[in-house]
C-alpha positions as CSV (number, residue, x, y, z in Angstrom):
1,M,103.5,90.1,120.1
2,D,101.7,87.5,118.6
3,S,101.4,87.1,115.0
4,P,98.5,87.9,113.0
5,T,96.5,85.5,112.1
6,L,94.9,85.3,108.6
7,L,91.7,83.4,107.5
8,C,92.3,82.2,103.6
9,I,89.1,81.4,102.1
10,D,88.9,79.0,99.0
11,D,87.4,76.0,97.6
12,R,90.6,74.7,96.0
13,P,92.8,72.9,99.2
14,Q,96.0,73.2,96.8
15,I,95.9,76.3,96.3
16,L,95.0,77.2,99.8
17,E,98.1,75.1,101.2
18,L,100.3,76.9,98.7
19,R,98.7,80.3,100.3
20,K,99.2,79.5,103.4
21,A,103.4,78.3,103.3
22,T,103.6,81.9,101.7
23,L,101.9,83.8,104.0
24,E,103.6,81.6,107.0
25,S,107.0,82.2,105.7
26,Q,105.8,85.8,105.9
27,G,105.3,85.3,110.0
28,Y,101.8,85.3,109.7
29,C,99.4,82.5,111.7
30,V,96.7,80.9,109.0
31,K,93.6,79.2,109.4
32,L,92.2,77.7,106.2
33,A,88.8,77.5,104.9
34,L,87.2,75.6,101.7
35,S,84.0,77.2,101.9
36,G,81.8,80.2,102.8
37,Y,80.2,77.9,105.7
38,D,83.4,76.9,106.9
39,A,84.7,80.3,107.0
40,I,81.9,81.9,109.3
41,K,81.9,79.0,111.6
42,T,85.9,79.6,111.8
43,L,85.4,83.3,112.5
44,E,82.8,82.4,115.4
45,Q,85.3,80.5,117.0
46,A,88.3,82.3,116.7
47,S,89.8,85.9,116.0
48,V,91.4,86.8,112.9
49,A,92.9,89.8,111.5
50,A,92.0,90.0,108.0
51,V,90.1,87.5,105.4
52,L,91.6,86.4,101.6
53,L,89.0,85.5,99.8
54,E,89.3,83.4,96.6
55,Y,86.7,85.5,93.7
56,K,85.8,82.2,92.0
57,Q,84.3,79.6,94.2
58,E,81.9,76.7,94.3
59,G,79.0,76.6,96.1
60,M,78.4,80.2,98.4
61,D,80.2,83.2,96.0
62,A,82.6,85.3,97.1
63,E,79.9,87.9,97.0
64,A,77.2,86.2,99.1
65,I,80.7,85.0,101.8
66,A,81.8,88.8,101.4
67,C,78.2,89.7,102.6
68,H,77.7,87.2,105.4
69,I,81.0,88.6,106.7
70,K,80.6,92.1,106.7
71,Q,77.1,91.5,108.1
72,R,78.8,89.5,111.0
73,F,81.8,90.9,111.2
74,P,81.8,94.7,109.9
75,N,85.1,95.7,111.0
76,L,87.2,92.6,109.8
77,P,89.3,93.7,106.7
78,I,88.3,91.2,103.4
79,I,90.9,91.1,100.8
80,L,89.7,89.9,97.4
81,L,91.8,87.7,95.2
82,S,91.2,87.0,91.5
83,S,92.3,86.3,88.2
84,Y,90.0,88.3,86.9
85,S,90.9,92.0,85.9
86,E,87.5,93.3,86.3
87,M,85.3,92.6,89.1
88,P,81.8,93.6,89.4
89,E,81.1,96.8,91.9
90,R,78.9,95.3,94.0
91,I,81.7,92.9,95.0
92,L,84.1,96.2,95.4
93,W,81.9,97.3,97.7
94,L,81.9,95.0,100.1
95,V,85.4,94.1,100.5
96,D,88.5,96.3,101.6
97,E,90.9,95.6,98.9
98,F,91.1,93.9,95.5
99,V,94.4,92.2,94.6
100,M,95.2,90.3,91.4
101,K,96.9,87.1,91.7
102,S,99.4,87.9,89.3
103,E,100.6,90.4,91.3
104,L,101.2,88.2,94.7
105,P,102.9,88.0,96.8
106,D,104.5,91.3,96.7
107,R,101.3,93.8,97.1
108,L,99.1,91.1,99.0
109,V,101.7,91.3,102.1
110,P,102.0,95.4,102.1
111,I,98.3,94.9,101.9
112,I,98.0,92.6,104.5
113,E,100.0,94.6,107.2
114,R,98.3,97.9,105.9
115,A,94.7,96.2,106.5
116,H,95.8,94.9,110.1
117,R,97.1,98.0,110.9
118,L,94.0,99.9,110.2
119,A,92.2,101.0,113.6
120,P,88.1,99.4,113.0
121,G,86.0,102.6,111.9
122,S,88.8,104.5,110.4
123,S,88.1,107.0,107.8
124,E,90.5,105.0,105.3
125,V,88.5,102.3,105.1
126,S,85.9,104.4,104.2
127,S,87.2,106.2,101.5
128,R,88.5,103.4,100.3
129,R,85.6,101.7,99.7
130,Q,84.2,105.3,98.4
131,G,87.1,105.1,95.9
132,A,86.5,101.4,94.7
133,A,83.0,102.5,93.5
134,R,84.5,105.1,91.5
């Protein structure tokens, strides 16, 4: 069985390389994107199991990136990463999960595994999105 491929999006190369090393040590294949534009290009060329999206981005912000991804790839899970504990509701509606960086990697790996196992269009995905809106 092939390892799931993840796409990590962050505008800081050092953070991306660290995240890649961490996730590869967990058995994942990892693709990197330094911007939303790079991410869209990568998604058009390769199949990925989930996207890990840094909230704080230069250029195209995380909300715009998530919106583009969901428009083009509606069943692709997006996991939002941030050091901020509070997120705007509008971005929580766009993503499938939110993980604070202080919880990495302990909480991240089980979330990736769960997102990868969920079938496209699963009712669990819909209920998680509704729960995020509170």
